[in-house]
Backbone as a ProteinNet text record, in pm:
[ID]
protein_1_A
[PRIMARY]
XXXXXXXXXXXXXXXXXXXXXXXXXXXXXXXXXXXXXXXXXXXXXXXXXXXXXXXXXXXXXXXXXXXXXXXXXXXXXXXXXXXXXXXXXXXXXXXXXXXXXXXXXXXXXXXXXXXXXXXXXXXXXXXXXXXXXXXX
[TERTIARY]
11853.1	11950.5	12070	12120.5	12300.8	12332	12382.1	12393.1	12604.7	12652.9	12852	12822.5	12823.6	12899	12790.8	12706.4	12625	12704.8	12730.9	12894.8	12994.3	13033.8	13160.4	13209.6	13025.3	13007.4	13028.9	12914.4	12912.9	13105.4	13165.5	13351	13451.7	13361.6	13466.7	13420.7	13264.6	13224.7	13297.4	13295.6	13321.9	13472.1	13543.9	13689.8	13659.1	13614.2	13598.4	13597	13447.2	13457.5	13607.3	13624.5	13692.5	13865.3	13905.8	13940.7	13986.8	13757.5	13754.2	13712.6	13781.9	13826.1	13935.7	13977.6	14126.2	14062.3	13982.2	13966.8	13854.2	13765.6	13711.3	13787	13868.6	13968.6	14063	14119.8	14244	14153.5	14002.1	13895.8	13884.3	13951.4	13968	13731	13678.9	13578.2	13569.1	13629.3	13576	13447	13384.5	13210.4	13243.3	13214.7	13175.9	13307.2	13401.8	13509.8	13452.4	13385.1	13285.3	13249.4	13176.2	13020	13044.5	13121.9	13127.5	13191.7	13311.5	13382.2	13240.7	13188.2	13076.7	12986.2	12930.6	12871.2	12951.1	13106.3	13209.1	13225.5	13228.3	13237.8	13068.9	12952.9	12838.3	12783.5	12884.1	12850.9	12897.4	13097.5	13091.4	13113.6	13037.8	12997.9	12887.9	12841.1	12680.2	12669.2	12809.5	12841.4	12947.4	13014	13060.1	12906.5	12800.7	12629.1	12671.2	12607.7	12538.6	12646.2	12777.1	12879.3	12832.8	12813.2	12794.5	12629.6	12579.2	12459.1	12291.9	12357.7	12302.9	12248.8	12132.5	12004.1	11994.3	11982.3	12035.2	11987.7	11856.7	11779.5	11838.8	11784.6	11793.8	11869	11938.9	12033.1	12180.3	12180.6	12280.5	12427.2	12368	12442.2	12436.2	12531.2	12484.1	12581.5	12686.1	12725.4	12638	12483.5	12464.1	12439.1	12424.4	12370	12495.1	12632.9	12815.8	12824.8	12766.3	12758.3	12734.9	12542.2	12458.1	12566.7	12585.7	12627.4	12795.4	12892.1	13012.5	13045.3	12948	13096.3	13082	12989.1	13006.3	13090.4	13136.8	13352.4	13438.7	13543.4	13680.4	13703.1	13844.7	13944.4	13969.6	14002.1	14044.2	13968.9	13839.4	13700.5	13672	13672.9	13643.1	13711.2	13864.9	13959.3	13955.8	13867	13888	13755.1	13640.7	13533	13488.4	13556.8	13523.4	13611.8	13731.5	13728.3	13586.8	13582.1	13487.3	13365.7	13303.2	13168.1	13228.1	13291.2	13350.2	13340.8	13418.5	13375.3	13290	13186.2	13064.3	13002.6	13017.3	12889.2	13003.2	13112.7	13142.3	13109.5	13115.3	13079.7	12938	12888.5	12733.6	12681.4	12724.8	12676.1	12684	12796.3	12806.8	12745.6	12702.3	12618.8	12515.9	12431.7	12333.7	12422.9	12489.4	12522.7	12625.4	12736.5	12847.1	12782.3	12649.6	12555.4	12504.4	12411.3	12314.2	12405.4	12433.6	12473.6	12317.1	12335.8	12213.9	12163.6	12069.2	12119	12180.1	12296.4	12382.9	12470.2	12509.1	12582	12593.8	12780.3	12762.5	12897.3	12854.2	12966	13093.2	13065.6	13258.1	13348.4	13270.4	13300.8	13321.3	13273.9	13276.9	13322.3	13375.3	13449.6	13582.4	13710.9	13872.8	13909.6	14045.3	14125	14138.5	14116.4	14163.5	14034.6	13945.2	13797	13844.6	13880.9	13888.2	13986.2	14103.1	14201.9	14233.9	14081.8	14045.1	13959.9	13911.8	13722.7	13807.4	13869	13979	14029.9	14137.9	14221.6	14090.4	13996.6	13889.6	13843.8	13778.1	13729	13837.9	13939.8	13993.3	14058.9	14053.3	14071.7	14023.6	13824.7	13733.7	13706.4	13711	13697.9	13844.6	13963.2	14037.5	14074.9	14031.4	13970.1	13888.3	13748.1	13641	13707.1	13707.4	13803.4	13870	14014.1	14038	13956.4	13892.5	13806.6	13671.4	13601.1	13589.2	13657.6	13853.7	13880.4	13835.2	13811.4	13789.3	13869.1
-253.8	-149.5	-146.7	-113	-124.2	15.6	51.3	145.2	173.4	141.7	121.2	260.4	400.8	474.9	435.8	430.2	391.9	229.9	195.6	17.3	85	200.5	289	319.5	381.8	481	405.6	290.6	161.4	135.6	77.7	95.8	220.4	374.9	407	445.2	462.2	423.3	372.2	248.7	135.1	138.3	170.3	182.8	301.5	397.3	502.3	480.8	366.6	284.6	191.8	159.8	92.1	213.3	327.9	412.1	473.3	475.4	518.6	432.9	323.1	162.4	162.7	265.4	354.4	355.2	497	570.8	508.1	390.2	330.4	229.4	216	79.4	146.4	299.1	350.1	437.3	423.6	455.4	347.5	165.1	73.8	42	94.9	85.2	-46.6	-143.9	-282.3	-348.8	-346.1	-410.4	-326.7	-155.7	-49.8	-95	-114.6	-221	-311.5	-372.8	-507.7	-467.4	-368.3	-390.8	-294.4	-162.6	-91.2	-163.1	-268.4	-337.2	-458.6	-506	-569.3	-425	-325.7	-265.9	-227.9	-237	-189.2	-301.5	-360.3	-606.1	-561.3	-533.3	-519.6	-461.3	-356.2	-270.1	-274.6	-272.8	-364.4	-416.5	-563	-696.4	-689.7	-551.7	-504.2	-476.3	-354	-249.9	-398.7	-458.6	-528.7	-636.8	-737.2	-708.8	-623.9	-524.6	-399.6	-357.6	-411.6	-352.3	-486.8	-578.1	-709.6	-734.2	-635.7	-584.5	-722.4	-834	-891.9	-787.8	-881.5	-776.8	-887.4	-796	-783.6	-781.9	-851.4	-841.9	-808.6	-701.6	-599.9	-723.7	-773.7	-836.1	-857	-883.2	-802.4	-917.6	-1025.3	-1111.8	-1157.5	-1119.3	-1160.3	-1269.1	-1367.9	-1475.6	-1561	-1587.2	-1710	-1676.6	-1512	-1437.8	-1455.8	-1454.7	-1483.5	-1590.3	-1659.5	-1828.8	-1868.5	-1817.3	-1819	-1786.7	-1654.4	-1612.1	-1629.3	-1711.3	-1634.8	-1689.1	-1728.1	-1751.6	-1564	-1507.6	-1343.1	-1299.6	-1317.7	-1255.9	-1263.2	-1195.8	-1187.8	-1301.3	-1402.7	-1458.5	-1424.1	-1322.6	-1313.9	-1299.1	-1243.8	-1302.9	-1400	-1488.5	-1638.1	-1687.4	-1667.2	-1737	-1687.3	-1594.7	-1518.6	-1580.9	-1668.3	-1646	-1747	-1813.1	-1877.7	-1781.1	-1653.3	-1618.4	-1512.6	-1479.3	-1282.2	-1412.7	-1488.8	-1542.7	-1574.8	-1614	-1696.7	-1533.1	-1432.4	-1289.7	-1236.4	-1263.7	-1182.6	-1253.9	-1350.8	-1468.4	-1444.2	-1414.3	-1429.7	-1244.5	-1182.7	-1050.5	-1085.5	-1051.7	-1085.2	-1104.3	-1228.5	-1297.5	-1219.3	-1140.8	-1030.4	-849.1	-857.4	-730.3	-705.4	-752.4	-667.2	-751.3	-856.2	-853.9	-712.9	-711.5	-593.7	-412	-416.4	-338.2	-289.2	-401	-401.1	-439.4	-605.8	-633.7	-713.2	-770.4	-857	-830	-894.9	-856.7	-840.1	-993.7	-993.2	-1010.5	-1023.8	-990.8	-734.5	-717.3	-594.4	-570.9	-533.8	-560.2	-509.1	-407.3	-320.5	-445.1	-501.2	-643.8	-722.2	-739.1	-915.4	-886.6	-796.3	-797.8	-751.2	-805.8	-793.7	-727.1	-624.4	-607	-724.6	-811.7	-967.2	-956.9	-967.2	-991.3	-826.2	-711	-580.1	-555.3	-649.5	-682.3	-762	-901.6	-905.7	-906.3	-815.1	-751.8	-636.2	-607.4	-484.5	-564.3	-667.8	-741.7	-721	-827.4	-909.7	-774.4	-681.2	-602.2	-537.9	-489.4	-447.4	-561.1	-631.2	-735.1	-760.9	-738.5	-781.4	-597.9	-522.5	-399.4	-356.9	-399.9	-355.2	-449.8	-658.3	-700.3	-630.5	-560.9	-509.3	-416.6	-303.2	-165.4	-194.9	-281.1	-384.2	-415.6	-494.5	-525.6	-438.5	-308.5	-217.5	-93.1	-126.9	-55.2	120.5	117.5	236.5	241
13307	13284.5	13296.4	13226.5	13219.6	13272.5	13361.5	13410.6	13442.8	13410.7	13442.8	13534	13490	13571.6	13768.4	13694.8	13851.8	13920.7	13868.1	13905.3	13949.4	13894.8	13876.3	14060.4	14081.2	14147.5	14308.7	14332.2	14384.7	14440.4	14312.6	14313.1	14409.4	14352.2	14430.5	14544.8	14616.6	14703	14855.1	14796.5	14836.4	14913.3	14772.9	14864	14991.8	14928.3	15052.7	15162.8	15204.9	15298.8	15372.7	15290.1	15382.7	15455.2	15297.2	15413.9	15506.4	15552.1	15675.7	15784	15742.3	15856	15961.8	15885.1	16009	16130	16093.5	16131.3	16292.1	16274.2	16343.6	16428.9	16338.8	16448.5	16542.1	16477.8	16576	16717.4	16724.1	16818.2	16853.4	16801.4	16941.3	16893.9	16798.9	16796.7	16672.8	16736.5	16637.6	16548.5	16632.6	16575.7	16466.1	16465.1	16345.9	16239.1	16266.9	16142	16078.5	16139	16118.1	16054.1	16067.8	15976.1	15835.9	15901.1	15788.2	15663.2	15729.6	15611.4	15564.3	15611.2	15534.5	15419	15483.2	15357.2	15256.6	15265	15147	15075.7	15117.3	14999.8	14943.2	15049.3	15010.9	14855	14877.1	14786.1	14654.4	14671.9	14606	14508.7	14568.3	14513.8	14401.1	14464.3	14428.7	14224.4	14295.5	14144.2	14122	14117.1	13980.8	13919	14042.3	13975.4	13833.5	13913.4	13753.3	13644.3	13716.8	13633.1	13450.8	13509.8	13401.6	13419.8	13449.4	13442.1	13469.2	13573.2	13645.8	13736.6	13740.6	13871.2	14030.7	14071.7	14236.7	14276.2	14415	14539.6	14597.8	14692.6	14819.4	14945.7	14940.4	14952.5	15041	15145.6	15219.6	15177.4	15086.6	15094.1	14927.5	14827.3	14657	14623	14753.4	14609.6	14603.2	14628.3	14547	14405.5	14404.1	14251.3	14154.6	14246.9	14184.4	14113	14243.8	14166.1	14069.4	14069.7	13955.6	13829.2	13790.8	13671.9	13691.6	13753.4	13742.7	13584.8	13490.3	13368.5	13272.6	13360.3	13296.6	13283.8	13456.1	13513.9	13371.7	13477.2	13446.9	13454.8	13431.1	13487	13585.7	13625.9	13765.9	13820.6	13820.5	13937.6	13963.3	13827.2	13848.3	13937.6	13944.9	13975.1	14163.4	14168.8	14350.3	14397.3	14309.1	14354.3	14500.6	14481.9	14636.9	14699.4	14712.4	14829.2	14803.4	14708.8	14781.9	14841.3	14773.4	14860.6	14984.8	14997.3	15132.5	15233.6	15166.6	15273	15263.8	15169	15169.7	15261.8	15286.9	15391.1	15540.3	15559.5	15690.2	15727.9	15708.6	15739	15742.1	15601.1	15641.4	15783.9	15856.2	15948.2	16056.7	16042.5	16161.8	16138.3	16097.3	16011	16085.3	16129.4	16238.3	16393.4	16435.6	16543	16587.4	16491.3	16468.5	16541.3	16475.9	16448	16593.8	16648.9	16732.5	16869.2	16829.9	16951.5	17037.4	17112.7	17128.9	17313.6	17349.8	17539.9	17640.4	17540	17705.6	17566.8	17445.1	17390.4	17360.2	17476.2	17389.4	17297.5	17135.6	17084	17092.4	17168	17188.8	17296.7	17349.8	17417.1	17350.8	17277.8	17162.6	17037.7	16985.3	16868.8	16918.5	16853.3	16828.3	16804.4	16812.9	16686	16633.5	16600.9	16509.1	16451.7	16502.1	16409.4	16290.3	16396	16304.2	16179.9	16195.5	16127.1	16001.1	16056.8	15968	15869.3	15896.6	15820.3	15726.9	15797.4	15725	15589.8	15608.2	15472.9	15386.5	15453.5	15353.8	15284.6	15303.4	15271.2	15143.3	15187	15066	14952.2	15009.9	14890.4	14798.6	14863.1	14743.7	14721.8	14773.3	14719.9	14583.9	14647.6	14531.3	14362.6	14450.9	14273.8	14187.7	14251.7	14187.1	14116.7	14190.4	14119.5	14044.4	14047.2	13903.4	13761.3	13829.5	13745.6	13697	13730.6	13668.9	13654.1	13669.4	13595	13644.4	13790.7	13826.9	13994.9
[MASK]
++++++++++++++++++++++++++++++++++++++++++++++++++++++++++++++++++++++++++++++++++++++++++++++++++++++++++++++++++++++++++++++++++++++++

């Protein structure tokens, strides 16, 4: 089923998540910056897939699906596909660690301002590229 409105909804909500990252950053809550940045990227990329009528599984990293369907995307998206995939994989690796930590790793001690700043830049890049591609 093609639901352009749902794809646009994903992109709009991803934009909102990126805006919310500033609040976490201000509180020096760097792990939640990383976690929410990942969610913004995931939602944005799933919106891109949905817009192009591409089914995706319930996985947090859709980079393989993007790559398998690259011919369906605009020139701008194709030119940035490597970057989108790298960002999606990178943030996906930190998803659970940033949220839950481990017995010997406390997220508030592990994640730094540099990690948070990078996550914001990455999420902003993906969300903006997808919003432009979907014209939202």
